[in-house]
C-alpha positions as CSV (number, residue, x, y, z in Angstrom):
1,X,13.4,-55.1,-51.7
2,X,14.6,-51.8,-50.5
3,X,18.0,-51.1,-51.0
4,X,20.1,-49.7,-48.0
5,X,20.5,-46.4,-49.7
6,X,16.8,-45.7,-50.0
7,X,16.4,-46.9,-46.4
8,X,19.2,-44.5,-45.4
9,X,17.7,-41.7,-47.5
10,X,14.4,-42.2,-45.7
11,X,15.9,-42.1,-42.3
12,X,17.9,-38.9,-43.3
13,X,14.7,-37.3,-44.5
14,X,12.8,-38.1,-41.2
15,X,15.8,-36.5,-39.2
16,X,15.8,-33.5,-41.5
17,X,12.0,-33.2,-41.0
18,X,12.5,-33.7,-37.1
19,X,15.1,-31.1,-37.3
20,X,13.1,-28.6,-39.1
21,X,10.0,-29.3,-36.7
22,X,12.3,-28.9,-33.8
23,X,13.9,-25.6,-35.1
24,X,10.6,-24.2,-35.7
25,X,9.3,-25.0,-32.3
26,X,12.5,-23.7,-30.7
27,X,12.1,-20.4,-32.6
28,X,8.4,-20.1,-31.2
29,X,9.7,-20.9,-27.8
30,X,12.4,-18.1,-28.2
31,X,9.8,-15.7,-29.1
32,X,7.5,-16.7,-26.1
33,X,10.5,-16.4,-23.9
34,X,11.4,-12.9,-24.9
35,X,7.6,-12.0,-24.5
36,X,7.4,-13.5,-21.0
37,X,10.8,-12.0,-20.1
38,X,9.5,-8.5,-21.0
39,X,6.2,-9.2,-18.9
40,X,8.5,-10.4,-16.0
41,X,10.3,-7.2,-16.1
42,X,7.3,-4.9,-16.3
43,X,5.9,-7.0,-13.4
44,X,8.9,-6.5,-11.4
45,X,8.9,-2.8,-12.2
46,X,5.2,-2.6,-11.0
47,X,6.1,-4.4,-7.8
48,X,8.9,-2.0,-7.0
49,X,6.5,0.9,-7.7
50,X,4.0,-0.6,-5.5
51,X,6.5,-1.4,-2.7
52,X,7.8,2.3,-2.8
53,X,4.2,3.6,-2.8
54,X,3.5,1.2,0.1
55,X,6.5,2.5,1.9
56,X,5.6,6.1,1.3
57,X,1.9,5.3,2.4
58,X,3.1,3.7,5.6
59,X,5.4,6.7,6.3
60,X,2.4,9.1,5.7
61,X,0.3,7.0,8.1
62,X,2.9,7.0,10.8
63,X,3.1,10.9,10.5
64,X,-0.7,11.1,10.6
65,X,-0.8,9.0,13.7
66,X,1.9,11.2,15.2
67,X,-0.1,14.4,14.4
68,X,-3.3,12.7,15.6
69,X,-1.8,11.9,19.0
70,X,-0.3,15.6,19.2
71,X,-4.0,16.7,18.5
72,X,-5.6,14.4,20.9
73,X,-3.1,15.6,23.7
74,X,-4.1,19.3,22.7
75,X,-7.7,18.3,23.0
76,X,-7.3,16.8,26.4
77,X,-5.5,19.8,27.6
78,X,-8.2,22.1,26.4
79,X,-10.8,19.9,28.0
80,X,-9.0,20.1,31.3
81,X,-8.7,23.9,30.8
82,X,-12.3,24.0,30.2
83,X,-13.3,22.1,33.1
84,X,-11.1,24.3,35.3
85,X,-12.9,27.4,33.8
86,X,-16.2,25.9,34.3
87,X,-15.3,25.1,38.0
88,X,-14.1,28.6,38.6
89,X,-17.3,30.0,36.9
90,X,-19.4,27.8,39.2
91,X,-17.4,29.1,42.2
92,X,-17.9,32.6,41.0
93,X,-21.6,32.1,40.5
94,X,-21.9,30.7,43.9
95,X,-20.0,33.8,45.5
96,X,-22.2,36.2,43.5
97,X,-25.2,34.3,44.6
98,X,-24.0,34.6,48.1
99,X,-23.6,38.4,47.8
100,X,-26.9,39.0,46.2
101,X,-29.1,37.6,49.0
102,X,-27.1,39.9,51.4
103,X,-28.0,42.9,49.2
104,X,-31.5,42.0,49.0
105,X,-31.8,41.6,52.6
106,X,-30.1,44.8,53.3
107,X,-32.6,46.7,51.2
């Protein structure tokens, strides 16, 4: 027959063992928490860097689109000028061709 004191001692030992196991698990969780927290800080920093880079890239893209539009406008203006010059040249050639037959006829 077990005495109440032995029974109490066994229960206390179980509680101490459980406390020790829980304390060890808690310490491991604290270490894991600290590691995960550091990883989270690094990830947040990377996200901020990426966001800044994305913002800069979007700004550069917008500037390049504006520059493209300006160059496209200049290209269109130059094409129109070229068409005007071609038209002027065609008229000049027709006038020259009109003069030469008259000179050839007079000879």
